[in-house]
Biopython code that builds the backbone (N, CA, C, O; Angstrom):
import numpy as np
from Bio.PDB.StructureBuilder import StructureBuilder

atoms = [
    (1, "MET", "N", (51.436, 33.103, 60.389)),
    (1, "MET", "CA", (52.539, 33.145, 59.447)),
    (1, "MET", "C", (52.165, 33.973, 58.216)),
    (1, "MET", "O", (53.021, 34.660, 57.659)),
    (2, "ASP", "N", (50.894, 33.919, 57.781)),
    (2, "ASP", "CA", (50.455, 34.707, 56.640)),
    (2, "ASP", "C", (50.495, 36.197, 56.954)),
    (2, "ASP", "O", (50.827, 37.007, 56.089)),
    (3, "HIS", "N", (50.156, 36.562, 58.193)),
    (3, "HIS", "CA", (50.174, 37.973, 58.581)),
    (3, "HIS", "C", (51.601, 38.511, 58.575)),
    (3, "HIS", "O", (51.846, 39.652, 58.184)),
    (4, "LEU", "N", (52.535, 37.674, 59.013)),
    (4, "LEU", "CA", (53.948, 38.080, 59.036)),
    (4, "LEU", "C", (54.462, 38.313, 57.611)),
    (4, "LEU", "O", (55.173, 39.286, 57.360)),
    (5, "ALA", "N", (54.104, 37.427, 56.685)),
    (5, "ALA", "CA", (54.526, 37.583, 55.296)),
    (5, "ALA", "C", (53.878, 38.810, 54.665)),
    (5, "ALA", "O", (54.529, 39.535, 53.913)),
    (6, "ALA", "N", (52.605, 39.048, 54.962)),
    (6, "ALA", "CA", (51.912, 40.216, 54.418)),
    (6, "ALA", "C", (52.532, 41.503, 54.949)),
    (6, "ALA", "O", (52.666, 42.473, 54.203)),
    (7, "ASP", "N", (52.914, 41.528, 56.228)),
    (7, "ASP", "CA", (53.562, 42.713, 56.795)),
    (7, "ASP", "C", (54.905, 42.972, 56.127)),
    (7, "ASP", "O", (55.245, 44.121, 55.847)),
    (8, "ARG", "N", (55.666, 41.927, 55.871)),
    (8, "ARG", "CA", (56.966, 42.079, 55.201)),
    (8, "ARG", "C", (56.792, 42.623, 53.783)),
    (8, "ARG", "O", (57.569, 43.466, 53.334)),
    (9, "GLN", "N", (55.763, 42.131, 53.079)),
    (9, "GLN", "CA", (55.511, 42.613, 51.719)),
    (9, "GLN", "C", (55.099, 44.081, 51.731)),
    (9, "GLN", "O", (55.522, 44.847, 50.866)),
    (10, "ARG", "N", (54.286, 44.477, 52.690)),
    (10, "ARG", "CA", (53.850, 45.871, 52.783)),
    (10, "ARG", "C", (55.035, 46.789, 53.077)),
    (10, "ARG", "O", (55.153, 47.866, 52.491)),
    (11, "VAL", "N", (55.915, 46.356, 53.992)),
    (11, "VAL", "CA", (57.098, 47.148, 54.329)),
    (11, "VAL", "C", (58.008, 47.266, 53.114)),
    (11, "VAL", "O", (58.526, 48.345, 52.827)),
    (12, "ARG", "N", (58.203, 46.177, 52.410)),
    (12, "ARG", "CA", (59.065, 46.194, 51.224)),
    (12, "ARG", "C", (58.458, 47.072, 50.120)),
    (12, "ARG", "O", (59.192, 47.782, 49.434)),
    (13, "ALA", "N", (57.157, 47.035, 49.942)),
    (13, "ALA", "CA", (56.495, 47.870, 48.946)),
    (13, "ALA", "C", (56.667, 49.350, 49.289)),
    (13, "ALA", "O", (56.898, 50.163, 48.395)),
    (14, "ASN", "N", (56.558, 49.708, 50.561)),
    (14, "ASN", "CA", (56.760, 51.103, 50.968)),
    (14, "ASN", "C", (58.200, 51.541, 50.743)),
    (14, "ASN", "O", (58.444, 52.674, 50.329)),
    (15, "GLU", "N", (59.154, 50.658, 51.011)),
    (15, "GLU", "CA", (60.568, 50.986, 50.774)),
    (15, "GLU", "C", (60.830, 51.230, 49.289)),
    (15, "GLU", "O", (61.538, 52.166, 48.919)),
    (16, "LEU", "N", (60.250, 50.375, 48.442)),
    (16, "LEU", "CA", (60.449, 50.533, 47.004)),
    (16, "LEU", "C", (59.786, 51.800, 46.479)),
    (16, "LEU", "O", (60.315, 52.433, 45.566)),
    (17, "LYS", "N", (58.641, 52.182, 47.033)),
    (17, "LYS", "CA", (57.973, 53.416, 46.614)),
    (17, "LYS", "C", (58.843, 54.625, 46.919)),
    (17, "LYS", "O", (58.892, 55.574, 46.136)),
    (18, "GLU", "N", (59.526, 54.593, 48.051)),
    (18, "GLU", "CA", (60.399, 55.706, 48.406)),
    (18, "GLU", "C", (61.620, 55.763, 47.482)),
    (18, "GLU", "O", (62.085, 56.848, 47.133)),
    (19, "LEU", "N", (62.136, 54.600, 47.088)),
    (19, "LEU", "CA", (63.314, 54.579, 46.221)),
    (19, "LEU", "C", (62.984, 54.993, 44.786)),
    (19, "LEU", "O", (63.767, 55.690, 44.141)),
    (20, "LEU", "N", (61.844, 54.568, 44.298)),
    (20, "LEU", "CA", (61.468, 54.837, 42.914)),
    (20, "LEU", "C", (60.537, 56.041, 42.869)),
    (20, "LEU", "O", (59.407, 55.986, 43.355)),
    (21, "GLN", "N", (61.003, 57.081, 42.305)),
    (21, "GLN", "CA", (60.186, 58.270, 42.126)),
    (21, "GLN", "C", (60.037, 58.515, 40.633)),
    (21, "GLN", "O", (61.014, 58.825, 39.952)),
    (22, "LEU", "N", (58.839, 58.379, 40.130)),
    (22, "LEU", "CA", (58.572, 58.623, 38.719)),
    (22, "LEU", "C", (58.289, 60.107, 38.532)),
    (22, "LEU", "O", (57.484, 60.700, 39.251)),
    (23, "GLU", "N", (58.962, 60.688, 37.558)),
    (23, "GLU", "CA", (58.778, 62.108, 37.322)),
    (23, "GLU", "C", (57.505, 62.388, 36.530)),
    (23, "GLU", "O", (56.837, 63.398, 36.752)),
    (24, "GLN", "N", (57.182, 61.507, 35.628)),
    (24, "GLN", "CA", (56.041, 61.761, 34.770)),
    (24, "GLN", "C", (55.295, 60.450, 34.532)),
    (24, "GLN", "O", (55.906, 59.421, 34.245)),
    (25, "GLU", "N", (54.007, 60.497, 34.651)),
    (25, "GLU", "CA", (53.211, 59.307, 34.403)),
    (25, "GLU", "C", (52.864, 59.229, 32.934)),
    (25, "GLU", "O", (52.570, 60.236, 32.291)),
    (26, "GLU", "N", (52.903, 58.029, 32.422)),
    (26, "GLU", "CA", (52.558, 57.823, 31.016)),
    (26, "GLU", "C", (51.364, 56.884, 30.935)),
    (26, "GLU", "O", (51.285, 55.877, 31.638)),
    (27, "PHE", "N", (50.447, 57.243, 30.062)),
    (27, "PHE", "CA", (49.289, 56.405, 29.832)),
    (27, "PHE", "C", (49.280, 56.002, 28.366)),
    (27, "PHE", "O", (49.461, 56.843, 27.485)),
    (28, "PHE", "N", (49.076, 54.746, 28.110)),
    (28, "PHE", "CA", (48.997, 54.273, 26.734)),
    (28, "PHE", "C", (48.075, 53.070, 26.670)),
    (28, "PHE", "O", (47.805, 52.412, 27.675)),
    (29, "ASN", "N", (47.611, 52.806, 25.495)),
    (29, "ASN", "CA", (46.686, 51.697, 25.274)),
    (29, "ASN", "C", (47.499, 50.416, 25.073)),
    (29, "ASN", "O", (48.306, 50.327, 24.147)),
    (30, "VAL", "N", (47.287, 49.445, 25.926)),
    (30, "VAL", "CA", (48.012, 48.192, 25.828)),
    (30, "VAL", "C", (47.455, 47.343, 24.692)),
    (30, "VAL", "O", (48.191, 46.602, 24.041)),
    (31, "PHE", "N", (46.157, 47.457, 24.462)),
    (31, "PHE", "CA", (45.516, 46.648, 23.418)),
    (31, "PHE", "C", (45.585, 47.381, 22.090)),
    (31, "PHE", "O", (44.902, 48.384, 21.887)),
    (32, "GLU", "N", (46.412, 46.874, 21.192)),
    (32, "GLU", "CA", (46.510, 47.440, 19.856)),
    (32, "GLU", "C", (46.172, 46.342, 18.875)),
    (32, "GLU", "O", (46.744, 45.252, 18.923)),
    (33, "MET", "N", (45.247, 46.629, 17.989)),
    (33, "MET", "CA", (44.796, 45.625, 17.034)),
    (33, "MET", "C", (45.080, 46.110, 15.620)),
    (33, "MET", "O", (44.774, 47.249, 15.267)),
    (34, "VAL", "N", (45.664, 45.240, 14.826)),
    (34, "VAL", "CA", (45.957, 45.555, 13.439)),
    (34, "VAL", "C", (44.642, 45.544, 12.656)),
    (34, "VAL", "O", (43.839, 44.629, 12.838)),
    (35, "PRO", "N", (44.403, 46.518, 11.802)),
    (35, "PRO", "CA", (43.172, 46.512, 11.011)),
    (35, "PRO", "C", (43.080, 45.273, 10.133)),
    (35, "PRO", "O", (44.079, 44.820, 9.574)),
    (36, "GLN", "N", (41.888, 44.736, 10.019)),
    (36, "GLN", "CA", (41.684, 43.530, 9.222)),
    (36, "GLN", "C", (41.239, 43.898, 7.813)),
    (36, "GLN", "O", (40.453, 44.823, 7.608)),
    (37, "THR", "N", (41.759, 43.156, 6.857)),
    (37, "THR", "CA", (41.337, 43.338, 5.476)),
    (37, "THR", "C", (40.083, 42.494, 5.232)),
    (37, "THR", "O", (39.692, 41.673, 6.062)),
    (38, "ALA", "N", (39.472, 42.720, 4.080)),
    (38, "ALA", "CA", (38.293, 41.929, 3.728)),
    (38, "ALA", "C", (38.648, 40.450, 3.613)),
    (38, "ALA", "O", (37.846, 39.583, 3.959)),
    (39, "GLN", "N", (39.857, 40.167, 3.123)),
    (39, "GLN", "CA", (40.304, 38.774, 2.995)),
    (39, "GLN", "C", (40.466, 38.130, 4.379)),
    (39, "GLN", "O", (40.095, 36.970, 4.560)),
    (40, "ASP", "N", (41.006, 38.856, 5.344)),
    (40, "ASP", "CA", (41.147, 38.326, 6.706)),
    (40, "ASP", "C", (39.796, 37.976, 7.308)),
    (40, "ASP", "O", (39.643, 36.936, 7.948)),
    (41, "ILE", "N", (38.820, 38.846, 7.102)),
    (41, "ILE", "CA", (37.478, 38.605, 7.632)),
    (41, "ILE", "C", (36.854, 37.384, 6.967)),
    (41, "ILE", "O", (36.197, 36.581, 7.630)),
    (42, "TYR", "N", (37.058, 37.241, 5.650)),
    (42, "TYR", "CA", (36.523, 36.087, 4.925)),
    (42, "TYR", "C", (37.140, 34.781, 5.433)),
    (42, "TYR", "O", (36.422, 33.808, 5.660)),
    (43, "PHE", "N", (38.457, 34.752, 5.613)),
    (43, "PHE", "CA", (39.120, 33.533, 6.108)),
    (43, "PHE", "C", (38.690, 33.218, 7.535)),
    (43, "PHE", "O", (38.580, 32.049, 7.905)),
    (44, "GLN", "N", (38.447, 34.238, 8.331)),
    (44, "GLN", "CA", (37.972, 34.014, 9.697)),
    (44, "GLN", "C", (36.580, 33.387, 9.681)),
    (44, "GLN", "O", (36.289, 32.497, 10.480)),
    (45, "LYS", "N", (35.723, 33.849, 8.776)),
    (45, "LYS", "CA", (34.391, 33.263, 8.656)),
    (45, "LYS", "C", (34.460, 31.836, 8.131)),
    (45, "LYS", "O", (33.661, 30.994, 8.541)),
    (46, "LEU", "N", (35.398, 31.545, 7.236)),
    (46, "LEU", "CA", (35.575, 30.175, 6.736)),
    (46, "LEU", "C", (35.994, 29.230, 7.856)),
    (46, "LEU", "O", (35.451, 28.133, 7.988)),
    (47, "SER", "N", (36.958, 29.660, 8.659)),
    (47, "SER", "CA", (37.461, 28.781, 9.724)),
    (47, "SER", "C", (36.437, 28.578, 10.827)),
    (47, "SER", "O", (36.430, 27.529, 11.470)),
    (48, "SER", "N", (35.560, 29.569, 11.064)),
    (48, "SER", "CA", (34.554, 29.417, 12.116)),
    (48, "SER", "C", (33.324, 28.660, 11.641)),
    (48, "SER", "O", (32.518, 28.225, 12.464)),
    (49, "GLY", "N", (33.159, 28.491, 10.325)),
    (49, "GLY", "CA", (32.032, 27.735, 9.802)),
    (49, "GLY", "C", (30.837, 28.596, 9.429)),
    (49, "GLY", "O", (29.794, 28.064, 9.051)),
    (50, "VAL", "N", (30.966, 29.911, 9.526)),
    (50, "VAL", "CA", (29.870, 30.803, 9.152)),
    (50, "VAL", "C", (29.650, 30.735, 7.644)),
    (50, "VAL", "O", (28.512, 30.676, 7.179)),
    (51, "VAL", "N", (30.742, 30.742, 6.886)),
    (51, "VAL", "CA", (30.680, 30.649, 5.429)),
    (51, "VAL", "C", (31.234, 29.294, 5.035)),
    (51, "VAL", "O", (32.282, 28.881, 5.532)),
    (52, "LYS", "N", (30.548, 28.608, 4.157)),
    (52, "LYS", "CA", (31.013, 27.301, 3.688)),
    (52, "LYS", "C", (31.244, 27.366, 2.188)),
    (52, "LYS", "O", (30.500, 28.023, 1.460)),
    (53, "THR", "N", (32.264, 26.688, 1.743)),
    (53, "THR", "CA", (32.577, 26.695, 0.325)),
    (53, "THR", "C", (31.854, 25.563, -0.386)),
    (53, "THR", "O", (31.602, 24.508, 0.196)),
    (54, "ALA", "N", (31.525, 25.792, -1.642)),
    (54, "ALA", "CA", (30.891, 24.770, -2.468)),
    (54, "ALA", "C", (31.553, 24.802, -3.832)),
    (54, "ALA", "O", (31.896, 25.868, -4.342)),
    (55, "ILE", "N", (31.726, 23.644, -4.410)),
    (55, "ILE", "CA", (32.340, 23.535, -5.726)),
    (55, "ILE", "C", (31.281, 23.039, -6.694)),
    (55, "ILE", "O", (30.648, 22.008, -6.464)),
    (56, "VAL", "N", (31.097, 23.772, -7.768)),
    (56, "VAL", "CA", (30.127, 23.412, -8.787)),
    (56, "VAL", "C", (30.883, 23.239, -10.097)),
    (56, "VAL", "O", (31.626, 24.128, -10.513)),
    (57, "SER", "N", (30.695, 22.111, -10.738)),
    (57, "SER", "CA", (31.369, 21.841, -12.000)),
    (57, "SER", "C", (30.356, 21.885, -13.127)),
    (57, "SER", "O", (29.357, 21.165, -13.110)),
    (58, "SER", "N", (30.619, 22.726, -14.095)),
    (58, "SER", "CA", (29.715, 22.836, -15.250)),
    (58, "SER", "C", (30.281, 22.120, -16.470)),
    (58, "SER", "O", (29.650, 22.080, -17.526)),
    (59, "GLU", "N", (31.459, 21.562, -16.318)),
    (59, "GLU", "CA", (32.171, 20.841, -17.380)),
    (59, "GLU", "C", (32.414, 21.718, -18.603)),
    (59, "GLU", "O", (32.507, 21.210, -19.720)),
    (60, "ASP", "N", (32.518, 23.023, -18.402)),
    (60, "ASP", "CA", (32.869, 23.923, -19.498)),
    (60, "ASP", "C", (34.316, 23.736, -19.937)),
    (60, "ASP", "O", (34.666, 23.998, -21.088)),
    (61, "ASP", "N", (35.148, 23.283, -19.015)),
    (61, "ASP", "CA", (36.560, 23.113, -19.338)),
    (61, "ASP", "C", (36.879, 21.700, -19.840)),
    (61, "ASP", "O", (38.049, 21.364, -20.024)),
    (62, "LEU", "N", (35.864, 20.881, -20.062)),
    (62, "LEU", "CA", (36.070, 19.526, -20.546)),
    (62, "LEU", "C", (36.473, 19.575, -22.018)),
    (62, "LEU", "O", (35.737, 20.089, -22.861)),
    (63, "VAL", "N", (37.646, 19.036, -22.310)),
    (63, "VAL", "CA", (38.177, 19.091, -23.674)),
    (63, "VAL", "C", (38.486, 17.662, -24.112)),
    (63, "VAL", "O", (39.127, 16.900, -23.389)),
    (64, "ASP", "N", (38.020, 17.319, -25.303)),
    (64, "ASP", "CA", (38.352, 16.011, -25.860)),
    (64, "ASP", "C", (39.683, 16.107, -26.595)),
    (64, "ASP", "O", (39.936, 17.065, -27.326)),
    (65, "LYS", "N", (40.519, 15.111, -26.392)),
    (65, "LYS", "CA", (41.815, 15.077, -27.071)),
    (65, "LYS", "C", (41.945, 13.747, -27.789)),
    (65, "LYS", "O", (41.516, 12.708, -27.288)),
    (66, "ASP", "N", (42.538, 13.797, -28.957)),
    (66, "ASP", "CA", (42.803, 12.571, -29.707)),
    (66, "ASP", "C", (44.023, 11.882, -29.137)),
    (66, "ASP", "O", (44.995, 12.527, -28.743)),
    (67, "MET", "N", (43.959, 10.530, -29.097)),
    (67, "MET", "CA", (45.092, 9.750, -28.612)),
    (67, "MET", "C", (45.566, 8.823, -29.721)),
    (67, "MET", "O", (44.807, 8.468, -30.623)),
    (68, "GLN", "N", (46.823, 8.442, -29.637)),
    (68, "GLN", "CA", (47.395, 7.579, -30.660)),
    (68, "GLN", "C", (47.210, 6.104, -30.326)),
    (68, "GLN", "O", (47.426, 5.245, -31.181)),
    (69, "THR", "N", (46.818, 5.804, -29.111)),
    (69, "THR", "CA", (46.632, 4.405, -28.720)),
    (69, "THR", "C", (45.153, 4.062, -28.753)),
    (69, "THR", "O", (44.288, 4.932, -28.655)),
    (70, "GLU", "N", (44.888, 2.783, -28.891)),
    (70, "GLU", "CA", (43.500, 2.333, -28.896)),
    (70, "GLU", "C", (43.001, 2.202, -27.455)),
    (70, "GLU", "O", (43.762, 1.923, -26.528)),
    (71, "ASP", "N", (41.722, 2.409, -27.311)),
    (71, "ASP", "CA", (41.110, 2.278, -25.996)),
    (71, "ASP", "C", (41.039, 0.794, -25.647)),
    (71, "ASP", "O", (40.463, 0.006, -26.396)),
    (72, "LEU", "N", (41.622, 0.412, -24.515)),
    (72, "LEU", "CA", (41.641, -0.983, -24.099)),
    (72, "LEU", "C", (40.332, -1.396, -23.450)),
    (72, "LEU", "O", (40.028, -2.586, -23.365)),
    (73, "GLY", "N", (39.567, -0.437, -22.999)),
    (73, "GLY", "CA", (38.296, -0.747, -22.361)),
    (73, "GLY", "C", (38.464, -1.053, -20.888)),
    (73, "GLY", "O", (39.566, -1.001, -20.342)),
    (74, "ALA", "N", (37.378, -1.364, -20.276)),
    (74, "ALA", "CA", (37.381, -1.686, -18.856)),
    (74, "ALA", "C", (36.520, -2.905, -18.630)),
    (74, "ALA", "O", (35.507, -3.098, -19.302)),
    (75, "GLU", "N", (36.926, -3.722, -17.686)),
    (75, "GLU", "CA", (36.182, -4.937, -17.385)),
    (75, "GLU", "C", (36.045, -5.042, -15.875)),
    (75, "GLU", "O", (37.040, -4.962, -15.155)),
    (76, "ASP", "N", (34.836, -5.217, -15.394)),
    (76, "ASP", "CA", (34.588, -5.328, -13.962)),
    (76, "ASP", "C", (34.933, -6.730, -13.483)),
    (76, "ASP", "O", (34.617, -7.719, -14.144)),
    (77, "LYS", "N", (35.584, -6.805, -12.331)),
    (77, "LYS", "CA", (35.945, -8.081, -11.707)),
    (77, "LYS", "C", (35.353, -8.113, -10.309)),
    (77, "LYS", "O", (35.124, -7.072, -9.693)),
    (78, "PHE", "N", (35.108, -9.323, -9.817)),
    (78, "PHE", "CA", (34.556, -9.493, -8.487)),
    (78, "PHE", "C", (35.480, -10.401, -7.702)),
    (78, "PHE", "O", (35.917, -11.434, -8.210)),
    (79, "ASN", "N", (35.780, -10.028, -6.473)),
    (79, "ASN", "CA", (36.661, -10.820, -5.626)),
    (79, "ASN", "C", (35.986, -10.955, -4.262)),
    (79, "ASN", "O", (35.436, -9.993, -3.725)),
    (80, "GLN", "N", (36.042, -12.156, -3.720)),
    (80, "GLN", "CA", (35.413, -12.391, -2.430)),
    (80, "GLN", "C", (36.460, -12.956, -1.487)),
    (80, "GLN", "O", (37.147, -13.921, -1.822)),
    (81, "ALA", "N", (36.584, -12.359, -0.309)),
    (81, "ALA", "CA", (37.536, -12.838, 0.689)),
    (81, "ALA", "C", (36.861, -12.800, 2.047)),
    (81, "ALA", "O", (36.786, -11.736, 2.662)),
    (82, "PRO", "N", (36.368, -13.927, 2.530)),
    (82, "PRO", "CA", (35.719, -13.961, 3.848)),
    (82, "PRO", "C", (36.701, -13.577, 4.952)),
    (82, "PRO", "O", (37.901, -13.829, 4.840)),
    (83, "ASP", "N", (36.194, -12.977, 6.000)),
    (83, "ASP", "CA", (37.038, -12.490, 7.094)),
    (83, "ASP", "C", (37.800, -13.608, 7.790)),
    (83, "ASP", "O", (38.955, -13.420, 8.170)),
    (84, "ASP", "N", (37.176, -14.766, 7.962)),
    (84, "ASP", "CA", (37.864, -15.844, 8.681)),
    (84, "ASP", "C", (39.045, -16.393, 7.885)),
    (84, "ASP", "O", (40.024, -16.825, 8.494)),
    (85, "GLN", "N", (39.000, -16.396, 6.581)),
    (85, "GLN", "CA", (40.120, -16.904, 5.786)),
    (85, "GLN", "C", (41.219, -15.866, 5.659)),
    (85, "GLN", "O", (42.397, -16.223, 5.633)),
    (86, "VAL", "N", (40.868, -14.604, 5.581)),
    (86, "VAL", "CA", (41.884, -13.564, 5.459)),
    (86, "VAL", "C", (42.697, -13.468, 6.734)),
    (86, "VAL", "O", (43.920, -13.347, 6.667)),
    (87, "GLY", "N", (42.061, -13.518, 7.893)),
    (87, "GLY", "CA", (42.764, -13.421, 9.167)),
    (87, "GLY", "C", (43.653, -14.615, 9.422)),
    (87, "GLY", "O", (44.768, -14.458, 9.920)),
    (88, "SER", "N", (43.185, -15.808, 9.090)),
    (88, "SER", "CA", (43.982, -17.019, 9.347)),
    (88, "SER", "C", (45.163, -17.102, 8.400)),
    (88, "SER", "O", (46.165, -17.731, 8.739)),
    (89, "GLN", "N", (45.086, -16.509, 7.257)),
    (89, "GLN", "CA", (46.167, -16.535, 6.280)),
    (89, "GLN", "C", (47.391, -15.781, 6.825)),
    (89, "GLN", "O", (48.525, -16.200, 6.592)),
    (90, "TYR", "N", (47.173, -14.692, 7.536)),
    (90, "TYR", "CA", (48.273, -13.885, 8.056)),
    (90, "TYR", "C", (48.801, -14.414, 9.379)),
    (90, "TYR", "O", (49.915, -14.075, 9.778)),
    (91, "GLU", "N", (48.035, -15.224, 10.051)),
    (91, "GLU", "CA", (48.455, -15.730, 11.366)),
    (91, "GLU", "C", (49.442, -16.886, 11.233)),
    (91, "GLU", "O", (50.161, -17.186, 12.186)),
    (92, "GLN", "N", (49.491, -17.529, 10.095)),
    (92, "GLN", "CA", (50.350, -18.706, 9.961)),
    (92, "GLN", "C", (51.799, -18.377, 9.915)),
    (92, "GLN", "O", (52.633, -19.276, 9.804)),
]
sb = StructureBuilder()
sb.init_structure("model")
sb.init_model(0)
sb.init_chain("A")
sb.init_seg("    ")
for serial, (resi, resn, name, xyz) in enumerate(atoms, 1):
    if name == "N":
        sb.init_residue(resn, " ", resi, " ")
    sb.init_atom(name, np.array(xyz, "f"), 0.0, 1.0, " ", f" {name:<3s}", serial, name[0])
structure = sb.get_structure()
């Protein structure tokens, strides 16, 4: 059955070759690539992990501002909630 199908395809291909006559052959490059800018290359290196960003703070932009309210301060609190009591509280 495969030989019969292959013969039919060959016959059909020959028929189509006779019907289609190209007057002139054209050759062109299918692969066209847009030129990359320096920024494109940098972002590509960032996404691939070749270049990694780092943030360094020198606190040069730290500015003190006067406020009209008094500082309330901060007070540390401690809270303890064991797992068995927290789970049973929601199950009821």
